[in-house]
N, C-alpha and C positions, 0 to 999 in steps of 0.2 A: 210291511207284508212287502209292500213294492218295491222296497229297498233292501231286502232279505233277497228274494229272486234276481233281482239286478243283481246283485252280489255273487251269489250262485252262478249266475249267467259270467260273470266275468272270471269268475274263479274256472269255469269249466273253459272257456278261451282261450285263457292263460295257459292252462293243461295242455290244450289241443295244440299252441301253438309250440309251446315247450318240448312237446312229444315230435313234432313235424321237424322241427328245427335238429334235434339230435338225431331224427333218422336222415336229412338232408346231411350231416357232416359225420353218418357214422363212418369211420374210415375201416379198411383192413389193411394192415403192415404185409405188403409185398414185391419181392426184390429190393427191398430199404428203402421204399417211396411209400405213401400212401397216397392207398386209392379206393375211392369210395365203392360202397357196395353198388352202387348203379352200374357202375365200368367193369363190376367182377360180376354180371348177370350171370348164372348157372347156364351155358348152354344146350339146344333143345336135343330131347333125348339122352339126360345123361340117367346114368342108373346109380352113381356113385361117384363121392367126391373127396379127393385126397389131399389135404395139405401139408408141404413139403417146410420141411428145418429150416430151407434156405427161401421160403415165402412163396413157391411157385404154389399155385392151387393148380390141381388135376383134373378134370370132370372125364368121367367115363362115360363114354358118347355109344349106343347104341350103333353098331358099324354102319347100319341099313338109314342109321339118321344125320349122320356128318355133314355137313355142309358141302361136300362134292357134289351131292345129288341135287343142289339146286343149281345146278348151270344147267342152263335152256339145252346143252349138248349132249347130258347126261340125264335127262329128263326118265327114260326106259333103261340107263345101263344096268348092264351083269355084272358085278364082282367080281376080278379075277383074284382067286387065292393065293396063287403064288404062281411063276415066271414057267413058261411050257416048258424054257429049257436056258442053260445057264452060258456065258462065254468060257471058250475052251481057255483053259491057265488061268483062270484065276486062284491067283497066289495064297498059299493056304499057310496062315502064321497064328503064333500065340497072340491072343488079346491078351491085354491087361484084363487079370479079373477084379481089381480093383478100381477101374474107369465107371464109374455109373453116374447115372441120374438120381439124386438123396431123394428122389419123391417116393422111391423104392423102399426107404426105410417104412414107411409109415402106409402102406396098403401095395397092393397090386390091383390093377384093373381086370375084372374077369374075362372068360374070353367070350366073343361075342361083341367086346366092344375096344373102342380105341381112347389112349388117352391126351386129352387136349388142351393146352395151358390156356389159362382165361387172361384177358387184358396181354399178349403176349408180348408186342412190341414197344408199343406207346413211343416209336420216332418217325418224324416225317420222312427224316432223311431214306431212301431207296437204294440197293445196290442195283450198280448198272453196269454194262458192259462193253469195255474200252475193245470195239473191233480193231484186230492190226488191220494194217492198208494192204490193199494187195499190191505194191509196187515199193521200191523203195525197201526190200523186207530186211535191209540191214542195217537198216537206220536203228541206233539204241534208244535215242529218249524221241518220245513224241508226246504232243500236247492233249489231254482229253478233251472229248468234246466239251463233256461239264467242268470248268476248272475246280471246283470246287470238290471233284473226285478224284485221288490219288492213286497208282498203281505201281504194281512191279510185278511182273506177269509172264509167263511166256505162253506160247500158243504152237498148234500145228495147224495150217490153212489151206482151202482148195482143195480139202478130199470127203473120200465119201464116207461117214464115221457111226459107230453106230453105238457108239457108249464109248467111257473114260472111267479110271480109276486113278487115285493117288493116296499115299497115307502120308496124314499131317501131324507134327507135332503139337500142342494146343498150349496157347501161353493166355497169360489175362492182361493184354496190354491195357493203359493207361488211357483212358478216351475224356473227352472234357465238351460242354456245351452244345446238347445234342448229339454229338456227332458218332461215328460207329468206327469201328476197325475188324477187318476179315479177312481171313484166308478160305479160298472156295475153289471149287470147281465150275467153267460154264461150260457148258454144250450150246451152240448156237448154229443159227442158220439165217439167210435172210439178209435184208439189207434197210437200213435207213427207217421208217416206218411199220415194215412189216419184218423185222428185226424178231425172231424169236428163242428165247433163252430157259434153258434151265439151269439151276446154279444148287449146288450142297456144299456144307462148309461148318466153321465152326466162326460166330459173330461174336463181339462184345461192344455194346454201346456205354455211353453215360449213365443212362438211365438203370441199369440191369446189374454194370459193375462186372459179370460173371462172363468167362464164353458160354455160349449157349449153340445148341445143334439146330443150325435151319436149313430150309431149304427155301427156293424162290423160283416162281417162272413170271414170263411175260410171251403174250404173242402179239404186241404190238410196239415193240419199242419202249415200254415201261409207262405208258399213256395211259391207257384206261384197263386194261387188264392183268391178271397178275396180281401177286400177293406173295409174303412171308407163310410159311407152314402150312397150318388149317385155317385162316384168318379170313379166305374168301372160296366161292366154289371152283372147284378145279381138280386137285392131287386126292389121289384115293387110299388112305392109310388102310392097311389092313393087319398091323401086327397090335399089341395090347400089352407090349412092354417097354415100346420107346415112346417120348414123348418129344414132337417136335416142336424145338422153342424153349424146351428145357435146359437147364445148365448141364454142363457136364464138370465132374470134377474127378479126379485132384487134376491141377494142372504144372507143366514143366518149371522145372526150377532153373537158374542162374548157374550153371556149372554143377548143376545136380541131377536129377532122376529126369529122362524126357516122357512124356506120355504120351502117345499116339492115337488117332482117328482113322479106321480106313474108309473111303468114299467110294461108294460104285456105283454107276448111274448106265444100267445099258438097255438098250431095247430090244423087246418081245417080238420077234417078226412075225408070231403068228398069229397074235391079238393086236399089235399095233404101239402097244403100250410102252413106256419107258419106264423101267422100275427103279428103286432107288435103295441101296442096299449099302448098309452101316452097320459095320463091324460083324460082316457076315450073317449077318441078318437082313430079310428082305419088311422094306418098312411098308411098302406102298408103291403107288406109279401114277407118273402122267398119263391120263388117257392120250393118244395120238389125236383122237378127234377136236379134243380142246385147242390145240395146234395148226396153225398154216402151212409155215416152211418147214415146219420141225417133224411134220405129219410122215414122213418117210427117213429121211437120215438127217444128220449135222454136214457142214461144210468147213466149221472150225471147231477146235476145242482148247478150251486155255484154262490152265493153272497158275494162281497167284494168289495175290492180297491187292485190297484196295480200302483207303483209306476216303474221310470227309474232312476239310478244311473248309469250316466256316469262316477264318477270319476274324472271327469277333471280336480280337483287340487290337486291332487294327496290325496284326502282325500274322508270320504262319502260325498251326494251331501247333499244340505242344501233347497234341491224340498221337500216339505209339503207333508202329506196325510193327505187327508178329512180336517178339520178344522185347520191343523198343531197341536193341542194338543193331549194328548194322552185322550186312552177312560176312565181313570179313574175318569176325571174330569165332565164326566155322561152330561146329558142333554142339551141343550144349550152352551155348550163349546166342547164338540166330536161332530164329526161327526156320524150318524144313519144310520143304514137300518131296518126298521119293517115290520113287520108282513109279515115274509117269508114265500112264500108257492109255492107249488107245484102243475099241475093240471095231476089228477091219469088218467087209462084207460077209466073210464065211464065219464070223462069229466069235473069232481068232482074239486075244488079248496080245497088243504088239507093242514093245517098248517104243515110245514118242522116241524120236528123232527128229532132225530137220525144223529145230525150232526157231520161231520168231522170238526173243526176247524185245518185253518194252518197259519202260520205266519213265513215268511222266516228271518227275522231280528230284535226280540221283543224289542232290543236296540235304535232301530231306529223309527219303525214303531209298535204299537199293538193294541187286540183287544179284546174286554170283552163281555162276554155276557149280557144283560140287565135285569131285573126286573120289568120295570115299567107296570103301569095294561094299558088295553087297546091298547097294541103296538102289540101284540099278541106275535111271535117268533122275537127277534129283538136283536140286538149286536152293539155298539160302537166300534172306531174304531178310527188309525190314529197315528201320530207324526211328530215332527219338523223336520226330517230328522238328520243333522251333529249338536250334540252337545257331552258336557265331555263322554258322554258314547256311544254314536254312531258315530266311528273315518271312 
């Protein structure tokens, strides 16, 4: 009798261990990689969950329970559902009807919720701003403060700016070794530890392998504040159709069709909030209260691209910038950013002029101003990374 009970106990223990191990190693396949169900925990306030065909998992979260309101400065914040006004001269253009985030194929988030991607970035590398120097503005090449980050960008400096906009053609550059490649707008104010930044554009990293819509912010030069998308308290999303951190598709092809996104950041002077507008749609805002130097206006606007070179193989990375081709190849072959504009104190959209171009490593990635008609102020950029000239 004792032996039988002992065998039942051993059998029960084995079953318990088996179930526990299965739970521990139960993986969900997301974005081309295996992620444990623990990492894919449902966001608080989730009302509905949508599984995208491309692997993204989208939680539709009660708009009043999003992470933004965990910020100590936003405890009693009242959501602003739309801007009180818009910049004068926002360019009305046709948007690609087929340009979308694929999770829409499997469902929609209802009104009163915001879509949040689970386990969004999975990347320890963070975007960083390369602040143009205040002197020697004619100098074209400059070394970044962080040598692992490389840039091709243009800026307007020493001004009073209340927003910025541009059109980006979207590519899927090759990325390796935990590195990223992006194209974006930086809206900046402050210096050194007090640098404030709001950022938006498209990003590809070696974990996700496809371009994603992203935003980023910091109020202390990327030290302890800020994050991508909705991964920490700060940005308040109001739109229920577009998910920050979700894939953008389709992408541009070499010598073929060019797919574009429009990015706009502007200050609502009445509320003090900085609104993010994507494809002619308001997605949400950065409350002015979470910033120190951007609570009023910006001093610098930058448009450009950034990559990470981890030098993991003892040489320069093969991570590409833009299309992976140099800017001199031109339209449909190189990446571009067009219709660069900033918003002045009166709320008018102004074509960007007197630009300061900066390239950190022109043998690997470069930049060239464009001369196309109907593209306003624009430039081409990019490069393949490692080559016989880029070591």
